[in-house]
Every structure is written in C-alpha cells, then in structure tokens.
C-alpha positions in Angstrom: -41.0 -37.6 -45.5 -39.0 -40.6 -46.7 -36.6 -39.0 -49.2 -35.6 -36.0 -46.9 -35.2 -38.4 -44.0 -32.9 -40.7 -46.0 -30.9 -37.7 -47.3 -30.6 -36.3 -43.8 -29.4 -39.7 -42.5 -26.8 -39.9 -45.2 -25.6 -36.3 -44.4 -25.3 -37.1 -40.7 -23.4 -40.3 -41.5 -21.0 -38.5 -43.9 -20.2 -35.8 -41.4 -19.6 -38.5 -38.7 -17.3 -40.3 -41.0 -15.3 -37.2 -41.6 -15.0 -36.1 -38.0 -14.4 -39.7 -36.9 -12.0 -40.7 -39.7 -9.2 -41.5 -37.3 -11.5 -43.7 -35.2 -12.6 -45.6 -38.4 -9.0 -46.0 -39.5 -8.2 -48.0 -36.3 -11.6 -49.2 -35.3 -10.5 -52.2 -33.3 -7.1 -51.2 -32.1 -7.3 -47.6 -30.8 -10.0 -46.0 -28.7 -11.9 -42.9 -29.4 -10.8 -39.8 -27.4 -8.4 -41.0 -24.7 -7.4 -44.0 -22.6 -9.1 -42.7 -19.5 -12.9 -42.8 -19.1 -13.5 -44.4 -22.5 -11.4 -47.5 -21.5 -13.4 -47.7 -18.2 -16.7 -47.6 -20.0 -15.5 -50.1 -22.6 -14.8 -52.5 -19.7 -18.3 -52.0 -18.3 -19.9 -52.4 -21.7 -17.9 -55.6 -22.3 -19.0 -56.9 -18.9 -22.6 -56.2 -19.8 -22.2 -58.1 -23.0 -20.9 -61.2 -21.3 -23.0 -61.2 -18.1 -26.7 -61.4 -17.5 -28.0 -58.1 -15.9 -29.9 -58.3 -12.7 -28.0 -61.4 -11.6 -25.7 -61.4 -8.5 -22.7 -62.2 -10.7 -23.4 -59.1 -12.8 -22.9 -56.8 -9.8 -19.5 -58.5 -9.1 -17.5 -56.3 -11.5 -14.0 -57.7 -11.2 -12.2 -54.7 -9.6 -11.4 -53.5 -6.1 -11.1 -57.2 -5.1 -12.2 -58.5 -2.6 -14.9 -55.8 -2.3 -18.3 -57.0 -3.4 -21.0 -55.3 -5.6 -18.5 -52.8 -7.0 -20.6 -52.3 -10.2 -22.6 -49.9 -8.0 -19.6 -47.7 -7.8 -20.1 -46.7 -11.5 -23.0 -46.4 -13.9 -24.1 -49.7 -15.3 -24.7 -48.3 -18.9 -27.4 -50.8 -19.9 -29.0 -48.2 -22.2 -25.7 -47.9 -24.0 -25.3 -51.7 -24.1 -28.5 -51.8 -26.2 -26.3 -50.6 -29.0 -22.8 -51.8 -28.0 -23.6 -55.4 -26.9 -24.9 -56.6 -30.3 -21.8 -55.1 -32.0 -19.5 -56.9 -29.5 -21.4 -60.2 -30.1 -20.8 -59.8 -33.8 -17.2 -58.6 -33.8 -15.9 -60.1 -30.6 -13.9 -56.9 -30.1 -14.8 -54.6 -27.1 -12.8 -51.7 -28.5 -14.6 -51.9 -31.9 -18.0 -52.1 -30.1 -17.1 -49.0 -28.1 -15.8 -47.0 -31.1 -18.8 -47.9 -33.3 -21.2 -47.0 -30.6 -19.6 -43.6 -30.2 -19.8 -43.0 -33.9 -23.3 -44.2 -34.2 -24.4 -41.9 -31.5 -24.0 -39.0 -33.9 -26.3 -39.9 -36.7 -28.8 -41.6 -34.3 -29.0 -38.4 -32.3 -29.6 -36.4 -35.5 -32.3 -38.8 -36.8 -34.1 -38.9 -33.4 -34.3 -35.1 -33.3 -35.2 -35.0 -37.0 -38.2 -37.2 -36.3 -39.3 -35.2 -33.3 -39.2 -31.8 -35.1 -40.8 -33.4 -38.2 -43.8 -34.4 -36.0 -44.0 -30.9 -34.7 -43.5 -28.9 -37.9 -43.8 -31.2 -40.9 -40.9 -29.2 -42.4 -38.0 -31.3 -43.7 -35.5 -28.4 -43.8 -36.2 -27.4 -40.2 -36.0 -31.0 -39.1 -32.7 -31.5 -40.8 -31.2 -28.5 -39.1 -32.5 -29.4 -35.7 -31.0 -32.9 -36.1 -27.7 -31.4 -37.3 -27.5 -29.1 -34.3 -28.3 -31.8 -31.8 -26.0 -34.4 -33.3 -23.0 -32.1 -33.6 -23.5 -29.7 -30.7 -20.3 -28.3 -29.1 -21.4 -29.8 -25.8 -20.7 -33.3 -27.2 -17.1 -32.3 -27.9 -16.7 -31.5 -24.2 -18.0 -35.0 -23.4 -16.2 -37.1 -26.0 -14.8 -39.4 -23.2 -18.3 -39.8 -21.7 -20.3 -42.2 -23.9 -23.3 -42.0 -21.6 -23.6 -38.4 -22.6 -23.1 -39.1 -26.3 -25.9 -41.7 -26.3 -28.6 -39.2 -25.8 -30.8 -40.1 -28.8 -33.4 -41.8 -26.6 -34.7 -38.5 -25.3 -36.0 -37.0 -28.6 -37.7 -40.3 -29.3 -39.3 -40.2 -25.9 -40.6 -36.6 -26.5 -41.8 -37.8 -29.9 -43.9 -40.4 -28.2 -45.3 -37.8 -25.8 -46.2 -35.3 -28.4 -47.8 -38.0 -30.7 -49.8 -39.4 -27.8 -51.0 -35.9 -26.9 -52.4 -35.5 -30.4 -53.7 -39.0 -31.1 -54.1 -40.7 -27.7 -52.9 -43.9 -29.3 -51.2 -46.3 -26.9 -48.3 -47.3 -29.2 -47.0 -43.8 -28.9 -47.1 -44.1 -25.1 -45.2 -47.4 -25.4 -42.5 -45.6 -27.5 -42.3 -43.0 -24.7 -42.0 -45.5 -21.9 -39.5 -47.7 -23.7 -37.1 -44.9 -24.7 -37.5 -43.2 -21.3 -36.2 -46.3 -19.6 -33.4 -46.8 -22.1 -32.2 -43.3 -21.6 -32.4 -43.6 -17.9 -30.5 -46.9 -18.1 -27.8 -45.3 -20.3 -27.1 -42.3 -18.0 -28.0 -41.8 -14.4 -28.0 -38.1 -14.9 -30.6 -38.4 -17.6 -32.7 -40.7 -15.4 -33.1 -37.8 -12.9 -32.8 -34.7 -15.2 -34.8 -36.0 -18.1 -37.5 -37.2 -15.7 -37.6 -33.7 -14.3 -38.1 -32.4 -17.9 -40.9 -35.0 -18.5 -42.6 -33.7 -15.3 -42.5 -30.1 -16.7 -43.8 -31.4 -20.0 -46.7 -33.2 -18.5 -47.5 -30.2 -16.3 -47.5 -27.8 -19.3 -49.2 -29.8 -22.0 -51.6 -32.0 -19.9 -52.1 -30.8 -16.3 -52.5 -27.2 -17.3 -55.2 -28.1 -19.8 -57.1 -30.3 -17.4 -56.2 -33.6 -19.2 -55.9 -35.6 -16.0 -56.7 -38.9 -17.7 -53.7 -38.4 -19.9 -51.6 -37.5 -16.9 -52.6 -40.7 -15.3 -51.8 -42.7 -18.5 -48.3 -41.1 -18.6 -47.7 -41.8 -14.9 -48.8 -45.4 -15.3 -46.5 -45.9 -18.3 -43.6 -44.5 -16.3 -44.3 -46.8 -13.4 -44.5 -49.8 -15.7 -41.3 -48.7 -17.5 -39.5 -48.2 -14.2 -40.1 -51.8 -13.0 -37.0 -53.3 -14.7 -34.9 -50.5 -13.2 -36.4 -50.9 -9.7 -34.2 -53.9 -8.5 -31.1 -52.2 -9.9 -31.8 -48.9 -8.2 -32.5 -50.8 -5.0 -29.2 -52.7 -5.2 -27.4 -49.4 -5.9 -29.0 -47.6 -3.0 -28.5 -50.3 -0.4 -25.0 -51.2 -1.5 -23.8 -47.6 -1.6 -25.3 -47.0 1.8 -23.5 -50.0 3.1 -20.2 -48.3 2.0 -21.3 -44.9 3.2 -20.9 -43.5 -0.4 -22.4 -40.0 -0.8 -21.8 -36.8 -2.8 -20.8 -33.9 -0.6 -22.2 -30.4 -1.1 -18.8 -29.1 -1.9 -18.3 -31.6 -4.7 -21.7 -30.7 -6.2 -20.7 -27.0 -6.0 -17.4 -27.6 -7.7 -19.1 -29.2 -10.7 -21.7 -26.6 -11.1 -21.6 -24.3 -14.1 -20.7 -20.6 -14.0 -23.6 -18.3 -15.0 -21.5 -17.1 -17.9 -20.5 -20.7 -18.9 -22.3 -20.4 -22.3 -19.3 -18.3 -23.2 -16.9 -21.2 -22.7 -16.3 -23.4 -25.7 -14.4 -26.7 -25.8 -10.8 -26.0 -26.9 -11.0 -28.9 -29.4 -13.6 -27.0 -31.5 -12.1 -26.1 -34.9 -13.6 -22.6 -35.2 -14.7 -21.7 -31.6 -12.0 -23.2 -29.5 -10.6 -19.8 -28.7 -13.7 -18.7 -26.7 -12.8 -19.6 -23.1 -14.7 -17.3 -20.7 -15.9 -18.4 -17.3 -14.7 -22.0 -17.8 -14.9 -24.6 -15.0 -14.8 -28.4 -14.7 -17.5 -29.8 -17.1 -18.6 -26.2 -17.5 -18.0 -25.7 -21.3 -21.6 -24.8 -22.2 -21.2 -23.0 -25.5 -24.1 -23.8 -27.8 -23.0 -22.2 -31.0 -23.4 -18.9 -32.7 -25.5 -20.2 -35.7 -28.0 -22.0 -33.4 -28.6 -18.8 -31.4 -28.8 -16.7 -34.6 -31.4 -19.1 -36.1 -33.4 -19.2 -32.9 -33.5 -15.4 -32.7 -34.3 -14.9 -36.4 -37.1 -17.4 -36.3 -38.6 -16.0 -33.1 -38.6 -12.5 -34.6 -40.0 -13.3 -38.0 -42.4 -16.2 -37.1 -45.5 -14.3 -36.1 -47.4 -17.4 -35.0 -44.5 -19.2 -33.3 -45.8 -18.3 -29.8 -49.5 -18.9 -30.6 -51.3 -21.6 -28.7 -54.8 -22.4 -27.6 -57.3 -19.6 -27.3 -57.6 -18.2 -23.7 -60.5 -16.4 -22.1 -59.6 -12.8 -21.0 -60.7 -13.3 -17.4 -59.8 -10.6 -14.9 -57.0 -11.5 -12.4 -57.9 -12.5 -8.9 -57.5 -9.6 -6.4 -55.5 -11.5 -3.9 -53.0 -12.5 -6.6 -52.6 -8.9 -7.7 -52.1 -7.7 -4.1 -49.5 -10.3 -3.3 -47.7 -9.7 -6.5 -47.5 -5.9 -5.8 -46.2 -6.6 -2.3 -43.6 -9.0 -3.7 -42.5 -6.5 -6.3 -42.2 -3.7 -3.8 -40.1 -5.7 -1.4 -38.0 -7.0 -4.3 -37.4 -3.4 -5.4 -36.1 -2.6 -1.9 -33.8 -5.6 -1.7 -32.6 -4.9 -5.2 -31.5 -1.4 -4.1 -29.7 -3.0 -1.1 -27.9 -5.4 -3.5 -26.8 -2.6 -5.8 -25.6 -0.5 -2.8 -23.6 -3.4 -1.4 -22.0 -4.1 -4.8 -21.0 -0.4 -5.2 -20.1 0.6 -1.7 -19.2 -2.7 0.0 -20.3 -4.1 3.4 -22.4 -1.8 5.6 -24.2 -1.7 8.9 -26.8 0.6 10.6 -28.1 0.4 14.1 -30.8 3.1 14.1 -33.7 3.3 13.7 -33.5 -0.4 12.8 -30.5 -2.7 13.0 -29.5 -3.9 9.6 -26.3 -5.0 7.8 -25.0 -6.7 4.7 -21.5 -8.2 4.4 -22.0 -9.3 0.8 -24.5 -8.9 -2.0 -25.4 -12.6 -2.3 -28.1 -12.8 0.3 -30.1 -9.6 -0.7 -29.7 -10.7 -4.3 -31.2 -14.1 -3.5 -34.1 -12.5 -1.7 -34.6 -10.1 -4.7 -34.7 -13.0 -7.2 -37.0 -15.2 -5.0 -39.5 -12.3 -4.7 -39.4 -11.6 -8.4 -40.0 -15.3 -9.1 -43.0 -15.1 -6.7 -44.4 -12.1 -8.6 -43.8 -13.9 -11.9 -45.6 -17.0 -10.8 -48.6 -15.0 -9.7 -48.8 -12.8 -12.8 -51.8 -12.9 -15.1 -49.3 -12.9 -18.0 -47.8 -16.2 -17.0 -51.2 -17.8 -16.3 -52.3 -17.0 -19.8 -49.0 -18.2 -21.2 -49.4 -21.5 -19.6 -53.1 -21.8 -20.6 -52.1 -21.2 -24.2 -49.7 -24.1 -24.0 -47.5 -23.0 -26.9 -45.0 -25.7 -27.8 -42.3 -23.1 -28.6 -42.9 -21.3 -25.3 -42.5 -24.6 -23.3 -39.1 -25.4 -24.8 -37.8 -21.9 -24.2 -39.0 -21.9 -20.6 -37.7 -25.4 -20.0 -34.3 -24.4 -21.4 -34.2 -21.4 -19.1 -35.2 -23.4 -16.1 -32.6 -26.1 -16.7 -29.9 -23.4 -17.4 -30.6 -21.9 -14.0 -30.3 -25.3 -12.4 -26.9 -25.9 -14.0 -25.7 -23.1 -11.7 -25.9 -25.6 -8.8 -26.7 -24.7 -5.2 -24.4 -21.6 -5.0 -24.2 -19.7 -8.3 -21.0 -18.1 -9.5 -20.5 -15.3 -12.1 -17.0 -15.3 -13.6 -15.9 -17.4 -10.6 -17.4 -15.2 -7.9 -20.3 -16.3 -5.8 -23.3 -14.0 -6.5 -26.3 -15.7 -4.8 -26.7 -17.2 -1.4 -28.6 -20.2 -2.8 -30.2 -21.1 -6.0 -33.1 -23.4 -7.1 -30.8 -26.4 -7.4 -30.3 -26.3 -3.7 -34.1 -26.6 -3.2 -34.1 -29.8 -5.3 -31.4 -31.6 -3.3 -33.8 -33.2 -0.8 -35.6 -34.9 -3.7 -34.6 -38.5 -4.7 -31.6 -38.5 -7.1 -30.5 -34.9 -7.1 -28.2 -35.2 -4.1 -26.6 -38.3 -5.6 -25.4 -36.5 -8.8 -22.3 -34.4 -8.5 -22.4 -32.5 -11.8 -25.3 -30.1 -12.1 -23.6 -28.7 -15.2 -24.8 -31.9 -17.1 -28.4 -30.4 -17.0 -27.1 -28.6 -20.1 -27.9 -31.7 -22.0 -31.6 -31.0 -21.4 -31.0 -27.4 -22.4 -29.5 -28.6 -25.8 -32.6 -30.8 -26.4 -34.9 -27.8 -25.8 -32.9 -25.4 -27.9 -32.6 -27.9 -30.8 -36.4 -28.3 -30.8 -37.0 -24.6 -30.5 -34.6 -23.9 -33.3 -36.5 -26.4 -35.5 -39.8 -24.7 -34.7 -38.3 -21.2 -35.3 -36.7 -22.3 -38.7 -40.0 -23.8 -39.8 -41.6 -20.4 -39.2 -38.7 -18.6 -40.8 -39.0 -20.7 -44.0 -42.8 -20.4 -44.2 -43.9 -18.6 -47.3 -40.4 -18.5 -48.8 -39.8 -19.6 -52.3 -38.1 -23.0 -52.8 -34.9 -21.3 -54.0 -34.8 -18.9 -51.0 -35.5 -21.7 -48.6 -32.7 -23.8 -50.0 -30.2 -20.9 -49.8 -31.2 -20.2 -46.2 -30.9 -23.9 -45.3 -27.5 -24.2 -47.0 -26.1 -21.2 -45.1 -27.7 -22.3 -41.8 -26.4 -25.9 -42.2 -22.8 -24.6 -42.8 -23.0 -22.4 -39.7 -24.5 -25.1 -37.5 -21.9 -27.7 -38.6 -19.1 -25.2 -38.1 -20.3 -24.5 -34.5 -19.5 -28.0 -33.4 -16.9 -29.0 -35.9 -14.0 -31.0 -34.5 -11.9 -34.1 -35.2 -12.4 -37.0 -32.8 -8.9 -38.1 -31.6 -7.8 -41.6 -30.8 -5.5 -43.2 -28.2 -3.6 -46.4 -28.1 -5.0 -49.2 -26.0 -2.6 -50.7 -23.4 -1.5 -54.2 -24.3 -2.7 -56.8 -21.7 -0.4 -59.2 -20.0 -1.1 -62.8 -20.8 -1.4 -65.7 -18.4 -3.6 -63.9 -15.9 -7.0 -65.7 -16.4 -8.7 -66.5 -13.1 -5.9 -64.8 -11.2 -6.0 -62.0 -8.6 -3.9 -59.2 -10.0 -2.3 -56.2 -8.3 -0.7 -53.5 -10.4 1.8 -51.1 -8.8 1.8 -48.3 -8.1 -1.8 -48.2 -6.9 -3.6 -44.9 -7.6 -1.9 -44.1 -10.9 -5.1 -43.2 -12.9 -4.2 -44.6 -16.3 -2.7 -47.7 -14.7 -5.7 -48.3 -12.6 -8.0 -47.9 -15.6 -5.9 -50.3 -17.7 -6.3 -52.8 -14.8 -10.1 -52.3 -15.0 -10.2 -53.0 -18.7 -7.9 -56.0 -18.5 -9.9 -57.5 -15.6 -13.2 -57.2 -17.5 -11.9 -58.4 -20.8 -9.2 -60.9 -19.8 -11.2 -62.8 -17.1 -9.3 -62.0 -13.9 -9.8 -60.2 -10.6 -8.1 -56.8 -10.1 -7.2 -55.4 -6.7 -6.8 -52.0 -8.5 -9.8 -50.1 -9.7 -11.2 -46.8 -11.0 -14.8 -45.7 -10.9 -17.2 -42.9 -9.9 -16.8 -44.0 -6.2 -13.8 -45.7 -4.5 -13.8 -48.1 -1.6 -13.0 -46.2 1.6 -9.7 -48.1 2.0 -8.4 -47.4 -1.5 -6.6 -44.1 -0.7 -4.7 -45.8 2.2 -3.7 -48.6 -0.2 -2.4 -46.0 -2.6 -0.4 -44.3 0.2 1.2 -47.6 1.1 2.0 -48.2 -2.6 3.6 -44.8 -3.0 5.7 -45.4 0.1 6.6 -48.9 -1.1 5.4 -50.2 2.2 5.1 -54.0 2.0 2.2 -54.0 4.5 -0.1 -53.3 1.5 0.2 -57.0 0.6 -1.2 -58.3 3.9 -5.0 -58.1 3.4 -4.7 -59.8 -0.1 -2.1 -62.6 0.2 -3.8 -63.8 3.4 -6.8 -64.6 1.1 -4.7 -66.3 -1.6 -1.8 -65.9 -4.0 -1.7 -62.8 -6.1 0.0 -61.8 -9.4 1.8 -58.4 -9.3 2.5 -56.2 -12.3 5.0 -53.4 -12.2 7.0 -51.3 -14.6 10.4 -52.8 -15.3 12.2 -49.6 -14.3 10.4 -49.2 -11.0 13.3 -50.5 -8.9 11.8 -49.7 -5.5 8.6 -51.5 -6.1 10.4 -54.5 -7.6 12.6 -54.7 -4.5 9.5 -54.6 -2.3 7.9 -57.5 -4.2 11.1 -59.6 -4.2 11.3 -59.3 -0.4 8.0 -61.3 -0.2 8.6 -64.9 0.8 8.3 -67.2 -2.3 7.9 -64.3 -4.8 8.7 -65.4 -8.3 9.3 -63.5 -11.5 7.0 -65.0 -14.2 7.8 -62.8 -17.2 9.1 -59.4 -18.2 8.1 -57.4 -21.2 6.1 -54.2 -21.1 5.4 -54.9 -17.4 7.3 -57.2 -15.0 5.0 -60.0 -13.8 5.5 -61.5 -10.4 3.6 -64.2 -8.5 3.4 -63.8 -4.7 2.1 -67.0 -2.9 -0.5 -66.9 -0.2 0.7 -66.9 3.4 -0.7 -66.1 6.8 -0.2 -62.5 7.7 -1.3 -61.4 11.2 -3.8 -58.6 10.6 -3.5 -55.2 12.1 -5.9 -55.0 15.0 -8.9 -52.8 14.5 -10.7 -53.4 17.8 -9.1 -51.8 20.9 -8.4 -53.7 24.0 -8.1 -52.3 27.5 -10.2 -49.8 29.4 -12.0 -47.0 27.7 -10.7 -43.6 29.0 -13.2 -40.8 29.1 -12.1 -37.6 27.4 -12.5 -34.4 29.3 -12.1 -31.9 26.5 -10.4 -31.5 23.1 -8.7 -28.4 21.7 -7.4 -27.4 18.3 -6.6 -24.1 16.6 -7.9 -25.6 13.4 -11.7 -25.4 13.1 -12.1 -24.9 16.9 -15.8 -24.5 16.5 -16.1 -28.2 15.4 -13.8 -29.9 17.9 -16.8 -30.9 20.1 -18.1 -33.0 17.2 -15.2 -35.5 17.8 -16.7 -36.6 21.1 -20.5 -36.3 20.4 -20.9 -40.0 19.7 -22.3 -39.3 16.3 -20.2 -40.7 13.5 -22.2 -38.7 10.9 -20.7 -35.4 12.2 -17.1 -34.6 12.8 -14.2 -32.2 13.0 -12.7 -31.2 9.6 -9.4 -29.3 9.3 -8.1 -27.7 6.1 -5.7 -29.2 3.6 -3.1 -31.1 5.6 -0.2 -29.0 6.8 2.6 -29.7 9.3 1.2 -27.3 11.8 -2.1 -28.9 12.5 -2.6 -30.6 15.9 -5.2 -31.7 18.4 -4.8 -31.7 22.2 -6.8 -34.1 24.3 -7.3 -33.3 28.0 -8.3 -36.4 30.0 -9.0 -34.4 33.1 -6.7 -36.4 35.3 -3.6 -38.5 35.0 -4.4 -42.1 33.9 -2.8 -44.9 31.9 -3.2 -44.6 28.2 -2.0 -46.9 25.4 -4.2 -46.4 22.3 -6.3 -44.0 20.4 -9.1 -44.7 18.0 -9.9 -42.2 15.1 -13.2 -42.9 13.4 -12.7 -41.3 10.0 -16.1 -42.2 8.4 -16.7 -43.5 4.9 -14.3 -41.1 3.3 -11.1 -43.0 4.1 -9.0 -40.5 2.2 -9.1 -38.0 5.1 -6.5 -39.5 7.3 -3.2 -37.7 8.3 -0.4 -38.8 5.9 2.1 -38.5 8.8 1.0 -38.5 12.4 2.9 -37.9 15.6 1.3 -38.9 19.0 2.8 -37.4 22.2 1.7 -37.6 25.8 2.3 -35.3 28.8 1.5 -35.2 32.5 1.5 -31.4 32.7 1.2 -30.1 29.1 4.8 -28.7 29.4 7.0 -31.8 28.9 6.0 -34.1 26.1 7.0 -37.7 25.4 6.8 -39.2 21.9 4.5 -42.2 21.9 4.0 -43.0 18.2 5.0 -41.5 14.8 4.6 -42.6 11.3 2.0 -43.1 8.6 -1.3 -44.6 9.8 -2.1 -45.8 6.2 -1.8 -49.5 7.1 -4.1 -49.1 10.1 -6.6 -47.2 8.0 -6.4 -49.9 5.3 -7.4 -52.7 7.7 -10.0 -50.5 9.5 -11.7 -49.3 6.3 -11.8 -52.9 4.9 -13.3 -54.1 8.1 -15.9 -51.3 8.6 -16.2 -49.2 5.5 -18.8 -46.8 6.9 -16.6 -46.0 10.0 -13.0 -46.7 9.1 -12.4 -47.0 12.9 -8.6 -46.7 13.0 -6.8 -48.1 16.0 -3.2 -46.8 16.8 -1.5 -48.5 19.8 1.6 -47.4 21.6 3.4 -48.4 24.8 1.1 -47.8 27.8 2.1 -44.9 30.1 0.5 -42.5 32.5 -0.7 -39.2 30.9 -3.2 -36.5 31.2 -2.7 -34.9 27.9 -2.4 -36.5 24.4 -1.3 -34.4 21.4 -1.9 -35.5 17.8 0.1 -33.6 15.2 -0.1 -33.9 11.4 3.5 -33.5 10.4 3.4 -33.8 6.6 1.7 -32.1 3.7 -1.2 -34.1 2.4 -1.7 -32.7 -1.1 -5.4 -31.8 -1.5 -6.7 -33.9 1.3 -8.1 -32.6 4.5 -7.7 -34.1 8.0 -11.1 -35.3 9.4 -12.1 -37.1 12.5 -15.7 -38.2 13.1 -15.1 -39.7 16.5 -12.0 -39.7 18.8 -11.5 -42.2 21.6 -8.8 -43.1 24.1 -8.0 -46.5 25.6 -5.6 -47.8 28.2 -4.1 -50.1 25.6 -3.1 -53.8 25.6 
C-alpha cells in the first residue's frame, strides 16, 4: 500500500499546487477566492486560534457591539481550526493560515477517500481515482468561498473507521470513527446533521439489518461520548439563538433547495464544463462530472459481483405485505393517470358521480410517489437487497436518498414546482434540519457516496485486466476525472486595516455594505477592537434599522452607542454626506485620513427613544387591509408568534384600524417580531372621526424607533410611535415608499392614548 499511497499523495499535492498557484504566489497577502465569506471565516478561525473555546470570552466575537454571544450567529469552525490554528501559531498570519488550510483540504480529502476505498477494495488504482474525484469534484468549485465545505476529509475517515470496525470489531477503529465524526461536525454544522443522517443509514444497513445489535450499541455509545464536547456549544447556540428569536423560515429553506435537474448545472469557473448551466439556482450547482458518471456506469455493467452481498434465504413473502403492496400500486396507478391528465389538459373538476378536482399536478404526483415508495418498501426485492448488505448497493441508495433530499420541502423541475411536498419536509420536525437553510448542501454526502461507489466500480472494472490495460484505463480515467473539476483558484486583495484602533469601539459607515461590514469583522477579530458593524449567518434584529439610518445619513444612529462610550468612526473620504453627519456630532475629531477617514466621537448622554408606551391602552374593534386580508386578525390575537405579512413594500399598502368609537389616541405600537427587517421604510399615520376626513398624525421613517425597540427586546421589536393626542375613531397606517425586497409585517398592533 505504501508506494501507491505516497505516489497518490504527491499527485494530489501537485494538482493542488497547479490549481492554487495564484494563492501560493501571495500566500500571506491575498485571500483565496474573494474578500467576502473567506474573510469572514478567516476572522472566525483567527478568533479560535487566539481564544480558548468553551469559555464565555470565546462566545463574545467582537462584532455587532454591544450584542453578546454573537459567535452563535455563525458557525464556530472548530473542526477547521484543527488544521488552521497550528498554521497560524507557526506563521502569525491569519491570511496564510486560511489559504494553506484551503489548499491542504484538497490533498487531505483525496488521501482520506483513498484510504477508505483501499480498505474496501485493496486496489490502489481504484483508490487513487476515488480520491482524485473526491478531492477535485466540481462541487468544491461552487463552494470555494466556504472553507467549511472544503474541509470535508473527516467524513471518509469516519466511514473508514466504521467499515474497519464492522470487519474487525477492534475498538481503535471505533475511536477513529468517533474522533473524525466530531471533528467533521465541528467543522460544518450542515455535516453535523447531514453526515449524522448518513451514519444512521449506514448503521441501519450494515448492522441493524444483520441483527448486529451489540455493534449498533457500540456505535451509539461512541457517538454519545464524541458528542459530549459539542453538547455545551450546542446548548449555548440553541439558547442564545432562541433569546434573539433567530430561526430559518420555510421560504428561505425552499429558496436554497436544489432543482431536480441541478446535476445539469456546472459552476461557471470550471475550465471544461463551465458552459453547462441548466436548472441553476442559489447553491444549486450540482454537476458531478462526466468521467465520474461514465466510470460508475462502466464498472456497474462489467463488474458481475459488484452487487453481491451476503447469501439470503429464499423465503416466500408475507401475504399481508403482498396485499398492501398491490393495493398501493393500484392506487398509485390511478393517481399517476390523474397526474398525467392534469399535466396534459390542465385543471379539471367533476361533480358526478363523485366530486373531484385538480388545480395542479403537484398534489396527485406527490400521492403517486408516496404510494410507490410504500410499495417499494414492502417489496420482497428490497427486503432481500437489504439482507444481502452489499456495500455498493448501500452507497448507491444513500446517494439517491440524499439527492432526493436536496430538493427541499417543495421540489422544482426547471424552476417549476412539481410536488406538493417531498421527504425533506418530513424531516423538518427533527432536531437540526429546520435550522439549516440550504438543503442543496446534502450534495456533499452524495459526492461522498458516488466517490466510494466509483472506487468499487473501478476495482471491478480493472479486475482480471493485464497490468498494461489497467494502466491505460487508469490514465484515461484520471485525465477525465481531473478535467471534470479543473479550475484555477482565484485570489482577492485583503483590505488594509486602519491603525490605532486597539481596544476601541469602531463604527464603519455606511452600515450594511457587505464588503465593508466583512472587512470590519476581519479587522475586529485580528486587530483587537470591537466593531458595531458585522456580517454573519444571522443578524441582530436591529441591524437592518441601523443600516436604514446609515443610508439616510440620520445621526440618530449614533445614539445607542455613544451613550455607552466614545466610538471611532471610519468612512470613505469621498462620502461627503456621511462625513458631514459625523462632524455635526459634538466633540467629533478627525484622527487621520488615508484609505478611510478616521473620526473619534466622544461619549455623551443621548435621551433614548422610548419603547414602552404611556397612557391608556385603547381596545381595537377591528382591522382592515386589502393586502393579505385573511391574516389581519393575527395582528390582534395577542400571539407574537403569528402575524400579518404583506408583500414586498409598495406605496399603496395600508391598514385601517377601527376603534369602534371616538376616543383619544396618541400612540401606536407595532410588534414586528425577531425579524426586525420587516418594518415599513416610510410610514404615514392618519386619524379620522368618520373615515372620510383624515388628519396627518405622523410621517417618516420608523427606523430609529425600530433600532431602539429591537435592541431592547430582540424577540419582539415592540416599536412605539407617538404623535400629538387627538380624538379619533379610525387610524390609517400607510406604507409610502418602496422597500426593496423586504415585506411589511406586524405580529401585534396596539393603540394607546399617548403621553
């Protein structure tokens, strides 16, 4: 094994050096890929290298000041730090540590897959090809900015431990499995859930189906022991995120689901396959490579014993299973016909002899597939397949299952929804799945399975060949696999930090500019200061309001921060409006001016905007709106978890409140909930005695009120807007500006008599 392993390692390193030559040329000064997510993850990795994990100080990542525990807004990347931290300790350069970790992920992934396939086949050529496919897969090109996806070499090692333990029952292999499982889970939250799902399928196939319950218990015990170091971190993440009301909505999960045809979408950066762009979507570039598929098919067709497993007794099927299967197939045939009819002729309805209708094909198609799945699960063919326990069969089935799950809860084909619901929707109630917004990343598990299966198939394909024929096949196959994922890793310049900010609180204007916010994150983590800006997987509920105030150059944005202490403000020298706003602050002083203008604004008492209403609570009789009229009652149901949601903000959206009788009013309270971005960008409040003549009560942007409300109560963002008290029966709220992509949402609406 040793000589082929060394030769394979050298080949992987050489290919990495070629594709990453630009990164190597500026290893400590430019960053691989782009200055977006890579700079953010560099900041987190540098923070991990200079702070002790599990301590309270570690969770206080220095962004979104003064918000606490903001590390839980992003992945902690400890499994990546196992590689990156020692490099940073040796070099003292966070950029070099990041770049070298990115480059090392290629040969390490290849070697890990090599070792796994070698254990399964004892074939060096097949192992080399499997490692080559896994290390340089096209999917990695799509995720060059995501180092947590690139560092995926722990998974093959974890599977190696499982397979070796299955054969030998020696505990060191179980230790290897547990250690690499926890490192992979600590590297990538998606892998923690998705790879654990794969491990569950593996245990069910190779152990539970064979009645090896003691081995199942041993694996479960090792998982529990391995999870203990992660338990306090997961607890802190769950409790802190709940305190902020941070969740992933179903719409967000649907948006980041892959199209069924996504394997026909290749990353445009690929040298030879970048032209293939069919059914592409965000994070939906799932092309696996033509050579990999060709090798899988060729090996499957020529390897006669590829699917062979344990001998199985030819027992007759149970009668009840056969009966239920036939019934399921019969009903599936009927619903399949309904689906085809609806696709061809469109919506239909009949009232006699039975009432039935179909407005679209997605519901009958879903019923058809569910019943076919029931018939498959009850089939004698599947039962025997599971009992045989073929390794190749498992990896094919696992790949298919995970591919189906990449479709998310509502599958689409070429952008059109084709199923009412899919299996991913069934998994959402289970821990972890509802917290992950990108089902398409399950493709990483598919790549693991396909790489292993390709190794098994190539081993069978090469069996019995002469040495010369085997070398020719391997050379051609290696060229094809390398060409499938061939690309050049680009680099980007790293923003130069501003000096003299150590131990300061820093605000960079404008807030909400993505690259500027990410640069603030990197500077704060590596230059030892606190940043009011930030960028992460989640944002504090107040951050969108802060960005709106920054965009409007509204100096009220300073209030919550200078009341806590002096701040240093950075701004582009040519941003005249922002500079004028800063210079209007009492005591503001220009410190320096180079790439960015650096001001210091001293602390002072700023009366906060009130968030708690005063006066008498006025009962609401009814609420009306032409936008989402079916949901207006949710604004007054006293349940902040439900609410009215209008569409993308347009100037014609309004709400009319009927108090039932004329009474004095002087304030309204809009509870927005934890998503503080869904406030109206420009709001007009009017009152009326008779709903014919209206008086203007308040008009403007409520961003400052939302900022203070969301900082005070992040789960509610209970926003108070006060105006001059007056008698009224009707109150009308009108959204008078366009709000980009944001909707207008109100969880609870209240009226008060005012101060």
